[in-house]
C-alpha positions in Angstrom: -103.8 74.1 20.3 -102.9 70.3 20.6 -102.0 70.6 24.2 -105.3 72.5 25.1 -107.8 71.2 22.7 -106.4 67.7 21.5 -106.8 66.7 17.8 -107.9 69.2 15.2 -111.6 68.6 14.3 -111.9 71.9 11.9 -112.1 71.9 8.1 -109.2 73.4 6.4 -109.4 76.9 5.4 -108.9 78.0 1.9 -105.5 78.6 0.5 -106.2 82.2 0.0 -106.3 82.4 3.8 -102.7 82.1 4.0 -102.2 82.7 7.8 -105.1 80.7 8.8 -104.2 77.9 6.5 -100.6 77.9 7.9 -101.9 77.7 11.3 -104.3 74.9 10.6 -101.5 72.8 8.7 -99.4 73.1 12.0 -102.2 72.0 14.1 -103.0 69.1 12.0 -99.6 67.8 11.9 -99.8 67.4 15.6 -102.7 65.2 15.3 -102.6 62.1 17.5 -100.1 63.6 19.8 -101.0 63.3 23.2 -102.0 66.6 25.2 -99.4 66.2 28.0 -96.7 65.5 25.4 -97.7 68.6 23.2 -97.5 70.7 26.4 -94.2 69.3 27.3 -92.8 69.9 23.7 -94.1 73.3 23.7 -92.5 74.4 27.2 -89.1 72.8 26.1 -89.3 75.0 22.4 -90.2 78.1 24.7 -87.7 77.6 27.2 -85.0 77.2 24.3 -86.0 80.0 22.2 -86.2 82.3 25.4 -82.5 81.2 26.4 -81.1 81.9 22.9 -82.3 85.5 23.3 -80.8 85.6 26.7 -83.7 85.1 29.3 -83.9 82.5 31.9 -86.2 81.2 34.6 -84.0 82.6 37.3 -83.5 86.1 35.5 -86.5 86.6 33.2 -85.6 90.2 32.5 -81.9 89.9 31.9 -81.9 91.4 28.5 -83.9 94.4 29.5 -81.5 94.9 32.6 -78.6 94.5 30.7 -79.8 97.2 28.2 -80.8 99.7 31.0 -77.5 99.2 32.5 -75.5 100.3 29.5 -77.8 103.1 29.0 -76.9 104.5 32.4 -73.1 103.9 32.3 
């Protein structure tokens, strides 16, 4: 959200709306971060998470292909 829209300008949702409140808290914690820096942080985090699960930009379907291969053998 920070990378797309900039600083959060919305009012905080009620604590009874737990999911919305957690999203708002996360967005609010990024207040003041430059849009470009927020995008770079997001992309680096996504790349790390995907790499931990066996995916890469060179071979995005590695995990799925490995599973299909072992089923065929």
